[in-house]
C-alpha positions as CSV (number, residue, x, y, z in Angstrom):
1,M,-130.2,72.4,23.8
2,S,-133.1,73.6,21.6
3,R,-134.0,77.2,21.2
4,S,-137.4,77.0,22.9
5,N,-135.8,76.0,26.3
6,V,-133.8,79.4,26.5
7,A,-135.5,82.1,28.1
8,P,-135.5,85.3,26.3
9,T,-133.3,88.1,27.5
10,V,-135.0,91.4,28.5
11,P,-133.1,94.4,28.2
12,V,-132.3,96.3,31.4
13,A,-133.4,99.8,31.4
14,R,-130.8,102.2,32.9
15,S,-131.9,104.6,35.1
16,T,-130.5,108.2,35.3
17,P,-128.3,108.9,38.1
18,S,-129.7,110.9,40.8
19,P,-128.5,114.4,41.4
20,R,-126.6,113.3,44.8
21,N,-124.7,110.6,42.8
22,L,-123.9,113.0,39.9
23,A,-122.5,115.8,42.2
24,G,-120.5,113.2,44.0
25,W,-119.1,112.1,40.6
26,L,-118.2,115.7,39.5
27,V,-116.5,116.4,42.8
28,A,-114.4,113.2,42.5
29,C,-113.6,114.2,38.8
30,S,-112.7,117.8,39.7
31,R,-110.3,116.3,42.4
32,G,-108.7,114.1,40.1
33,I,-108.2,117.1,37.5
34,H,-106.8,119.2,40.2
35,W,-104.3,116.5,41.3
36,Y,-103.2,116.0,37.8
37,L,-102.7,119.7,37.0
38,R,-100.8,120.2,40.1
39,E,-98.5,117.1,39.3
40,L,-98.2,118.3,35.6
41,M,-97.0,121.8,36.5
42,G,-94.8,120.7,39.6
43,D,-97.1,122.7,42.2
44,S,-96.6,119.8,44.7
45,S,-92.8,119.7,44.4
46,Y,-92.2,121.8,47.7
47,A,-94.8,119.6,49.7
48,R,-92.7,116.4,48.4
49,Y,-89.5,118.0,49.3
50,L,-90.8,118.7,52.8
51,A,-92.2,115.1,53.3
52,H,-88.9,113.7,52.1
53,R,-86.9,115.9,54.8
54,A,-89.4,114.5,57.3
55,T,-89.0,110.8,56.5
56,H,-85.3,111.1,56.2
57,N,-84.8,113.1,59.7
58,D,-82.5,115.9,58.2
59,P,-81.0,118.0,61.1
60,T,-80.8,121.0,59.0
61,P,-83.7,123.5,58.6
62,P,-85.5,123.1,55.4
63,Q,-85.5,125.8,52.8
64,S,-88.4,128.2,52.8
65,E,-90.6,127.8,49.8
66,R,-89.1,130.9,48.1
67,E,-85.5,129.4,48.5
68,F,-86.7,126.1,47.2
69,W,-88.3,127.5,44.0
70,R,-85.1,129.6,43.2
71,Q,-82.8,126.6,43.8
72,K,-85.0,124.7,41.7
73,H,-85.3,126.9,38.8
74,R,-81.6,127.7,39.1
75,D,-80.8,123.9,38.7
76,N,-83.1,123.7,35.8
77,A,-81.3,126.4,33.8
78,A,-77.9,125.0,34.6
79,S,-78.6,121.7,33.4
80,P,-81.6,121.7,31.0
81,R,-83.4,118.4,30.3
82,S,-86.0,117.4,27.8
83,R,-89.2,119.4,28.8
84,C,-92.3,120.7,27.0
85,C,-91.4,124.3,27.4
């Protein structure tokens, strides 16, 4: 194959994203960051606790959110694990 038979490549111009696409991208990023921070800080623990109880059909009433956090902090203080702070 000789060089004369190959078509020259033309660089493709990249268009700037429209404001609508950029807004959608920013919303998606902010949702991802919000989810990450909630998981990192443990804010979603109570929601996971309630979901777990709902799937396992526990007949006892669930703890209130206040009781849940008190118990969680009490357990963490009684048996400390590796953590950042």
